[in-house]
N, C-alpha and C positions, 0 to 999 in steps of 0.2 A: 571360710570360703565352700563347705558340702553345706551347711545351709545355703547360698545362693544362689548356688549351680538348683536343690532344690524347689524352692521359690519361684523360679525360671520356668524348669518342670512343670511346672502348678500349673501354668496358662495354657489354655486351650489352644491359643491356637500360634503359642508353640511344641505339642503335641503335635496340632495337623500336622507341622510343616514339618516333625520328625519322621514323623508317620511314611510322611510324601518324598522324602531325603530314603527311608528304608527301601520304599517300592520302588524307585529308581536303581539305585544299592542291585537290589533283588530280577530288578531287571536287567542289569546290563549285563552281572553273571551271572546270568543263563540265557543271555543273547542268542549268542552262538548257539546254543541245543536246542533253544527254541524257533532258529532259525532253520538250521542246515540239517535238520534231525528233530523236525516236530512227534515222529510216533518211534523216536527207539525209546528202547525201554533200557531203565535200568535194571541191575543183578538181582534183584528180587521181584521184578518183573513187572513194574509201575513204569506207564509213561513218563515221557521227560515234561512234559507239556503236565498231566497232569502236578508234577513234582513243582513246578511252576506256580502256576494257576490256583491252589488251594492257597500258599500262604499270601498269594498277590488279588489276589478276591477279599481276602480279610484283610489286607493295608487298606485295599481302597475305601471298603466299608468304614474302613477306621475311621480314615479320611475327613469323609462325611458325615458317620454317625457317631462321634465321641463317646463311648460308655466302658463302664467297666467289663460286659462281656466281652464284646471280643478284646479289651486289652487283655483281657483274662488270656482269651483265645491264643493273642500276638503272643503271648511272654510264655506260655504254655510250647507250645513251638519253637519259640526261639533256643528254650531251655534245652527244651526234647531231645533238636540241633546240636546242639552245645554238649550235650552227656553220649549221646550216641557219636559223636566223632571223637570225642576221648574213650569213648567203652575200644570205638572199632581201634584208635591209635594203641592203646595199650594192648586191646587180646589179639593184632598185626608184630607188633614188638615181642608178643613173650609166645607169640606160635614160631614164629622167625628164631628166635636163639637160639632155641637146640638144633638147628637145621643150617647144618654146615654149606650147604647145595645154596637157599635163600638166606644165609647170615644175612644181619644188616647192621650194614659201613656205615654210620648216622656218624657226622664228623657235631665238631660243638657252634659251625655255623645254624648246621639241621637241627639239632636240638633248640641253639635262640629263636630259631622261625617259626617250630613249633612251640615253644614255650610266649611268644610276640603272641600266636595264630590265634589260640588261645585266651591271654590278655586282654584282648584286644574284645574276644566273644564274651568274656564276661564284665567288663564296662558294655559295650552294648547292650546288655540282659540288664546291666544298674541300672544303666540308663530305661527302660523300658520301663522297669518296674517302680523307678521312680516317678515315670511321668504314668501316673493310675491316673486319669481322670475321672472328676469329683458325681458325675456322674453315671445312674446304675441302668440304666437302659434309652 
């Protein structure tokens, strides 16, 4: 089964379609922030539009010109996003674990949601990894 998936993901057209779906999902996820508050900033002082545009441009160029360099950027950015999200969740849990005022009151449903969220991110990252194009430039 996995070998069949790898063969399908090795096709250039499938890779471009997947990156197109990724661009549509990225736009859908960020749509509200882009339209309502394009100049607002994150807590790190980075404009929301910048956080949207960098991955969107990389995905768009990857759709047009499917190559290993842009694939590496896409895979790297997504992996960094997963790791950063995981670190933020863990550090927030550790910080709040000793504070009775802001104590974490997670129930089983919320823990399952967190595991499903990171599971889906892991599957998407695996798909990106498996869809490595054959052309270098």
